[in-house]
C-alpha positions as CSV (number, residue, x, y, z in Angstrom):
1,M,108.4,97.1,16.2
2,M,104.9,98.2,15.4
3,C,103.8,101.9,14.1
4,P,102.0,103.7,17.2
5,L,99.6,105.3,14.8
6,C,98.6,102.7,12.1
7,R,99.8,99.4,14.0
8,A,101.7,98.3,10.9
9,D,104.9,96.4,11.3
10,V,107.8,98.5,11.0
11,E,110.5,97.0,8.8
12,K,113.1,99.8,9.0
13,D,113.6,102.4,11.6
14,F,114.6,105.9,10.7
15,L,113.5,109.3,11.7
16,N,111.2,110.7,9.0
17,F,111.4,114.5,9.4
18,D,108.8,115.2,6.8
19,L,106.2,112.8,8.6
20,M,107.2,114.4,11.9
21,H,106.5,117.9,10.8
22,I,103.1,116.9,9.4
23,T,102.2,114.9,12.5
24,G,104.1,117.2,14.9
25,H,100.8,118.0,16.8
26,L,99.9,114.3,17.5
27,N,100.9,113.4,21.0
28,T,102.4,110.1,20.9
29,P,101.7,108.1,24.2
30,D,104.7,108.2,26.6
31,E,104.6,104.5,26.7
32,Y,105.8,104.3,23.1
33,W,108.8,106.7,23.8
34,V,109.8,104.9,26.7
35,K,109.6,101.5,24.9
36,R,111.6,103.3,22.1
37,L,114.2,104.4,24.6
38,I,114.6,100.9,26.1
39,A,115.0,99.3,22.6
40,L,117.7,101.6,21.9
41,C,119.7,100.5,24.7
42,E,122.4,97.8,24.8
43,P,120.9,94.4,25.0
44,G,121.4,92.9,28.5
45,Q,121.8,96.2,30.0
46,E,120.0,96.8,33.3
47,I,117.4,99.5,33.0
48,F,115.4,101.6,35.5
49,I,112.7,104.1,34.3
50,H,112.1,106.6,36.8
51,D,108.9,108.7,36.7
52,K,111.1,111.8,36.3
53,L,112.6,110.4,33.1
54,I,109.4,109.4,31.4
55,P,108.6,112.8,30.0
56,F,112.1,113.2,28.5
57,A,112.0,109.6,26.8
58,K,111.2,111.3,23.5
59,V,114.1,113.7,23.4
60,L,116.5,111.1,24.7
61,S,115.5,108.5,22.2
62,I,116.0,110.9,19.3
63,R,119.3,111.8,20.7
64,I,120.4,108.2,21.1
65,S,119.1,107.0,17.7
66,N,121.2,109.9,16.0
67,S,124.4,109.6,18.0
68,V,126.6,108.8,14.9
69,H,125.0,111.8,13.2
70,I,125.5,114.1,16.0
71,S,128.9,113.1,16.7
72,K,129.8,114.0,13.1
73,L,128.3,117.5,13.7
74,K,131.0,118.2,16.5
75,D,133.2,120.4,14.5
76,T,130.4,121.8,12.0
77,D,129.3,125.4,12.4
78,L,125.6,125.9,12.5
79,D,125.8,128.0,9.3
80,D,127.4,125.0,7.6
81,F,124.7,122.7,8.6
82,A,123.1,120.6,5.7
83,D,119.3,120.4,5.6
84,E,119.3,117.2,7.2
85,D,121.4,118.3,10.0
86,S,119.1,121.4,10.6
87,K,116.1,119.1,10.6
88,L,117.6,116.9,13.3
89,L,118.5,119.9,15.4
90,D,114.9,121.2,14.9
91,A,113.5,117.7,15.9
92,L,115.7,117.8,19.1
93,C,114.5,121.3,19.9
94,E,110.9,120.8,19.4
95,S,110.8,117.4,21.2
96,Y,113.2,119.1,24.1
97,I,110.4,121.8,24.5
98,E,107.7,119.3,24.4
99,C,109.4,117.4,27.3
100,L,109.9,120.5,29.3
101,N,106.2,121.6,29.0
102,M,105.1,117.9,29.9
103,A,107.7,117.4,32.9
104,K,107.0,120.9,34.4
105,V,110.7,120.9,35.8
106,N,112.1,124.0,36.9
107,F,114.9,126.0,34.8
108,Q,117.8,124.5,36.7
109,D,116.6,121.0,36.1
110,A,116.0,121.8,32.4
111,L,119.7,122.8,32.0
112,K,120.6,119.5,33.7
113,W,118.6,117.6,31.2
114,T,120.0,119.7,28.6
115,K,123.6,118.6,29.8
116,T,122.3,115.0,30.0
117,L,122.1,114.8,26.2
118,F,125.7,115.5,25.8
119,L,125.3,117.5,22.7
120,P,128.1,119.3,20.9
121,N,128.5,122.8,22.5
122,H,126.8,124.8,19.5
123,M,123.9,122.5,19.5
124,E,123.6,122.6,23.3
125,N,123.5,126.3,23.2
126,V,120.7,126.2,20.8
127,L,118.6,124.1,23.3
128,V,119.7,126.3,26.3
129,S,118.3,129.4,24.1
130,K,114.9,127.4,23.4
131,A,114.6,126.7,27.2
132,V,115.3,130.3,28.1
133,N,112.6,131.4,25.7
134,Y,110.2,128.7,27.0
135,Y,110.8,129.7,30.7
136,D,110.4,133.6,29.8
137,V,107.1,132.8,28.1
138,Y,106.0,130.4,31.0
139,N,107.0,133.1,33.8
140,F,105.0,135.7,31.8
141,L,102.0,133.5,31.6
142,K,102.0,132.1,35.2
143,P,100.8,135.3,36.9
144,I,97.8,135.6,34.8
145,D,96.8,131.7,35.1
146,A,97.5,131.2,31.5
147,T,100.3,128.5,31.4
148,W,97.4,126.2,30.0
149,L,98.2,128.0,26.5
150,L,101.6,126.2,26.6
151,D,99.8,123.0,26.2
152,N,98.1,124.0,23.1
153,I,101.0,125.8,21.6
154,V,104.1,123.7,22.3
């Protein structure tokens, strides 16, 4: 695999939350996340990437690549999350909101994408709360033709 920013060969693949925070405002091309998503699937598995899935490739990739970590958090209260757990939840939330903004889906579809992630209930509730906030702001900005602000803020 090759780094999408510097084009160097990647020897070991893991989430670098510090780097993600530093480069959070860089828009990694959709193609990278689609390729990443495909690479995370079982070898030999037949895969079809629908256009509606492309904006969600980033959050899906983060979810799949952290499946073991997330399953261990099933019985852990949010208050008891370690730093690493909180960073993972933050990464999921940030990428989820980015995906919603890119996909321009309605609230009902956003909730279906949330369910598609099959997160533990307490983590899913955080994503739903973030989606409610996003759509509240979106609906506030829409009548004044200012939804473009979200492209610059999210």
